[in-house]
C-alpha positions in Angstrom: 0.0 0.0 0.0 1.5 3.3 -1.1 -1.2 5.9 -0.3 -0.7 8.5 2.4 -3.6 8.3 4.9 -3.8 12.1 5.4 -4.2 12.8 1.7 -6.8 10.2 1.1 -8.8 10.4 4.3 -11.6 12.3 2.6 -12.4 9.2 0.5 -13.2 7.1 3.6 -16.7 6.4 5.0 -18.5 8.0 2.1 -20.8 6.1 -0.2 -19.4 6.0 -3.7 -21.2 4.9 -6.9 -18.9 3.1 -9.4 -18.6 3.6 -13.1 -16.3 2.3 -15.8 -14.8 4.8 -18.2 -13.3 4.2 -21.7 -9.9 5.9 -22.3 -10.0 9.7 -22.5 -8.9 11.2 -25.9 -6.4 14.0 -25.7 -6.8 14.5 -21.9 -3.9 16.7 -20.6 -3.1 16.6 -16.8 -1.4 20.0 -17.1 -4.7 21.7 -18.1 -6.8 20.9 -15.0 -7.5 24.5 -14.2 -8.8 25.1 -17.8 -11.0 22.0 -17.5 -12.4 23.4 -14.2 -13.4 26.7 -15.9 -14.9 24.9 -18.9 -16.9 22.4 -16.8 -18.1 25.3 -14.6 -19.5 27.1 -17.7 -21.0 23.8 -18.9 -22.8 23.2 -15.6 -24.2 26.8 -15.6 -25.4 26.4 -19.1 -27.1 23.1 -18.3 -28.8 24.7 -15.3 -30.0 27.6 -17.4 -31.5 25.1 -19.9 -28.8 25.5 -22.5 -28.2 29.3 -22.4 -24.6 30.3 -23.1 -22.5 31.2 -20.2 -19.2 33.1 -20.5 -16.2 31.1 -19.4 -14.5 32.6 -16.3 -17.6 34.4 -14.9 -18.1 33.7 -11.2 -20.9 31.2 -10.8 -23.1 29.7 -8.1 -21.3 26.4 -8.6 -17.5 26.4 -8.1 -15.6 23.6 -9.9 -12.2 22.3 -8.7 -10.2 19.8 -10.7 -7.0 18.5 -9.1 -4.6 15.6 -9.2 -4.5 12.6 -6.8 -0.9 11.4 -7.3 -1.1 8.9 -4.4 -3.8 6.9 -6.0 -1.5 4.8 -8.3 -0.5 1.2 -8.2 2.5 1.4 -10.4 4.6 4.0 -12.2 2.8 3.2 -15.4 -0.6 4.2 -13.9 -2.0 7.7 -14.5 -2.4 9.8 -11.4 -6.0 10.0 -10.1 -8.1 13.1 -11.0 -10.5 14.6 -8.4 -13.5 16.7 -9.4 -15.3 18.7 -6.7 -18.4 20.9 -7.0 -19.0 23.5 -4.3 -22.2 25.6 -3.9 -22.0 29.3 -3.1 -25.2 31.1 -2.2 -25.6 34.7 -3.4 -25.5 36.0 0.2 -22.2 34.4 1.0 -20.3 35.0 -2.2 -18.3 37.9 -0.7 -17.3 35.8 2.2 -16.3 32.9 -0.1 -18.3 30.5 1.9 -18.6 27.2 0.0 -20.4 24.0 0.6 -19.1 20.8 -1.1 -22.1 19.2 -2.8 -20.6 16.6 -5.1 -17.3 14.8 -5.6 -16.1 12.4 -8.3 -12.7 10.9 -9.0 -11.0 8.9 -11.7 -8.2 6.4 -11.0 -6.3 3.6 -12.4 -4.6 1.2 -9.9 -2.4 -1.5 -11.6 -4.1 -1.0 -14.9 -1.0 -1.7 -16.9 -2.6 -4.1 -19.3 -5.1 -1.5 -20.5 -2.5 1.3 -20.7 -0.3 -0.8 -23.0 -3.0 -1.5 -25.5 -4.1 2.1 -26.3 -2.6 4.8 -28.5 -0.5 7.7 -27.0 -3.3 10.2 -27.4 -5.5 8.3 -24.9 -5.4 8.5 -21.1 -6.5 5.4 -19.2 -8.5 6.2 -16.0 -11.0 3.3 -16.2 -12.6 3.6 -12.7 -14.8 6.6 -11.8 -16.4 7.0 -8.3 -19.1 9.6 -7.5 -20.6 10.9 -4.3 -23.5 13.3 -4.4 -26.7 14.0 -6.4 -27.1 11.9 -9.6 -28.0 15.1 -11.5 -24.5 16.4 -11.0 -23.0 13.0 -11.9 -25.0 13.1 -15.1 -23.9 16.6 -16.0 -20.2 16.0 -15.2 -20.2 12.7 -17.0 -21.8 14.4 -20.1 -19.1 17.0 -20.2 -16.3 14.5 -20.0 -17.9 12.3 -22.7 -18.3 15.2 -25.1 -14.9 16.7 -24.4 -12.8 13.6 -24.3 -14.8 11.2 -26.5 -15.2 8.6 -23.7 -18.1 6.6 -22.4 -19.4 6.2 -18.8 -21.2 3.0 -17.7 -22.5 2.0 -14.3 -20.3 -0.7 -12.8 -22.2 -3.5 -11.1 -20.5 -6.1 -8.9 -21.3 -9.7 -9.5 -22.0 -12.2 -6.7 -18.8 -14.0 -7.6 -16.8 -10.7 -7.2 -18.5 -10.1 -3.9 -17.5 -13.5 -2.6 -13.9 -12.7 -3.5 -14.2 -9.4 -1.6 -15.6 -11.3 1.4 -12.6 -13.7 1.4 -9.9 -11.1 0.7 -11.1 -8.6 3.2 -11.7 -11.2 5.9 -8.0 -12.1 5.7 -6.8 -8.5 6.1 -5.4 -7.4 9.5 -6.9 -4.2 11.0 -6.0 -2.5 14.2 -9.6 -2.3 15.5 -12.3 -4.7 14.4 -15.4 -4.1 16.3 -18.1 -4.8 13.6 -19.1 -8.2 12.4 -18.6 -9.3 8.8 -22.0 -9.2 7.2 -23.3 -10.9 4.1 -26.7 -9.9 2.6 -28.5 -12.4 0.3 -31.5 -11.7 -1.8 -34.1 -14.5 -2.1 -35.3 -14.9 -5.7 -38.7 -15.9 -7.2 -40.8 -14.3 -4.5 -43.7 -11.9 -5.0 -42.1 -9.5 -2.6 -38.5 -8.6 -1.9 -36.8 -10.6 0.9 -33.2 -10.3 2.1 -31.3 -12.5 4.5 -28.6 -10.9 6.6 -25.8 -13.2 7.9 -23.4 -11.7 10.4 -20.2 -13.5 11.4 -17.9 -12.5 14.2 -14.7 -11.1 12.5 -12.4 -13.3 14.5 -14.4 -16.4 13.6 -14.4 -15.4 9.9 -10.6 -14.8 10.0 -10.0 -18.1 11.8 -12.0 -19.9 9.1 -10.2 -18.2 6.3 -6.8 -19.0 7.8 -7.8 -22.7 7.7 -8.8 -22.4 4.0 -6.0 -20.3 2.6 -3.1 -22.5 1.6 -0.5 -19.8 0.6 -0.6 -16.5 2.5 -0.7 -13.6 0.0 -2.3 -15.7 -2.7 -6.0 -16.5 -3.2 -7.5 -19.0 -5.6 -11.1 -19.5 -6.8 -11.1 -22.9 -5.1 -10.3 -21.3 -1.7 -13.0 -18.7 -2.1 -15.5 -21.4 -2.9 -14.5 -23.5 0.1 -14.7 -20.4 2.4 -18.2 -19.5 1.2 -19.4 -23.2 1.3 -18.3 -23.4 4.9 -20.3 -20.3 5.7 -23.3 -21.7 3.9 -23.1 -25.1 5.7 -22.9 -23.4 9.1 -26.0 -21.3 8.2 -27.9 -24.3 6.9 -27.1 -26.3 10.0 -28.7 -23.6 12.3 -31.6 -22.3 10.1 -32.2 -25.0 7.5 -31.9 -22.4 4.7 -29.7 -23.0 1.7 -28.0 -19.7 0.9 -26.5 -21.3 -2.2 -30.0 -20.9 -3.7 -30.0 -17.1 -3.1 -28.0 -14.2 -4.5 -25.2 -12.5 -2.6 -25.9 -8.8 -2.9 -23.8 -7.1 -0.3 -20.6 -7.6 1.7 -19.6 -5.6 4.7 -16.3 -6.0 6.6 -13.9 -3.8 8.6 -12.0 -3.1 5.4 -14.8 -1.9 3.1 -18.4 -2.6 2.2 -19.7 -3.3 -1.4 -23.2 -3.7 -2.9 -24.0 -5.5 -6.2 -25.5 -2.2 -7.6 -22.0 -0.8 -7.7 -21.9 1.0 -4.3 -18.7 1.0 -2.3 -17.6 2.4 1.0 -13.9 2.4 2.0 -13.2 2.0 5.8 -9.5 1.5 6.1 -6.9 3.8 4.4 -4.1 1.2 4.5 -6.1 -1.1 2.2 -7.4 1.6 -0.1 -5.0 0.7 -2.9 -5.8 -3.0 -2.7 -9.6 -2.4 -3.0 -9.1 0.0 -5.9 -6.9 -2.5 -7.7 -9.8 -5.0 -7.6 -12.3 -2.3 -8.7 -10.0 -1.2 -11.5 -9.8 -4.8 -12.8 -13.6 -5.0 -12.8 -13.9 -1.7 -14.7 -11.4 -2.8 -17.3 -13.2 -6.1 -17.8 -16.4 -4.2 -18.5 -14.6 -1.9 -21.0 -13.0 -4.8 -22.9 
């Protein structure tokens, strides 16, 4: 892990919505201030139903675009890009009082395979995360798509990927583990929605994983399957319900929580890069 906790602390304990992004055409990291001005004008124009807005005029929405150099997995990765929208009310403009209303950031953590296969004019930042109103996400995404000829798609997380996350995060060591590991399953083929929540004491989950994992630092599909099957068997023994017939929709651990709809929450800064590496891999697989 190579992130500095102080510089990435604002990413923790917020709910982020995941998107995959195709490579950006002629994106220049040295022009972030220009992009902020252009995006600000675009947002104002959208809010005024398409009326033209002069670039550089002070607006109700302030846009800041900055670099996140710590969010890289390797030297080949592009530095992350943070976009923040702040709201200024007319009464507080003189005092420069601003309220952050939306954040979004692009990153690429160990995305070497994608970077090697695109022309020089393209910048690979396949993972995008947004926190805030969907209306702002739509506007910002629209500007990036028009400006850099890229495409945004919501990034869902499959039950298979969630089971990997459950196994990987269970094996991580954290200083303070007070909350249980929780798995949420959706029961199919019912006339009404029904979810089953399965909570496991973190020390019990870690002890089980330690008996399953053969080589520390390496994880195989077989080990993940055995880990989940053991949890299913324990649950069936007590409640006579076969979780294998349901769909895993959410995983919550001390490291992070993830939902199948593509919602993520980071809880430990020391494992931020590892979680982003897995999400980057999922984003790239959707692009390809």
